[in-house]
N, C-alpha and C positions, 0 to 999 in steps of 0.2 A: 821545853823545846818544841819547835814547830817541825813537823815531819815534812820532808821534801817530796815524799811519795807515800802512797797508801801502804799500810802495814799488812801486806799480803804474804804469800808463802816464802818467796825468796828473801825479803828483808827480815821476816820473822826467823828464818833459819840462820841468818847472819847474826841476829841478836842472841839466839840460843848458843851458837858457837862462841860468841864473845863472852857470854856469861859463864860458860862451862869451864873456863880456865881459872876460875876463882872459887874460893871457899865461901864467900859472902852470898847471902840471899838477896837477889835483885828482883824488884817489882817495877812494872810499868803501869802507870795510871792514865786513863783517858776518861775525863768526866768523873762519874761516880763508880766506874768500873776499874778493877785492877787485875793484873795477870802476872804470874811468875815469868821471869825471863828464861826459865828452864823449859818452857813448853811453847812450841811454835803454834800449836792449835789454840791454846789459851790466849796467846798474843793476838792472833788473827781474830779471835772472838771479841776483842775490844771494839772492832769496827772503826778503827782510826784511819781516816782517809788522808789524802794529800792535803797539807795545810792544817791538819789537826794539831792541837797542842797536847803533848804528853809530858808526864813527870816521871823521872827515873829515881827510884829510891833503893838504897842498899843498906844492909846491916851485916855486921860481921867483921872479922879481922882485916880483910882487904877491901872493905866496902867502898872507899873512895876510888880506888883503881878500878873496881868492878863497875861502878856506876859510870865512870868516865868511858870505859870500854864499850858498855852497852849504849851510851849516848852517842859515841862515835859511830857505832854500827847503825844506829837509827838515822843519824845524820847522813850516812853514805847510802841509805836505802834508795834503790831504784826499781 
């Protein structure tokens, strides 16, 4: 997915909150770097700016719903 805004503190926090409601492990990738969706600091360290392409992957019982929630949070990032 393409980010509408840079992955800075506010959107990273929204991603962490979205992922927290699930048991699945969620990862966000930007280029060769990956970060857990459970850590705002790690998400910000990806250096994904506005217009960057990221990939959301999830594993676990509720992986599909978790990945969709995280992608939605990233898509609403401002």
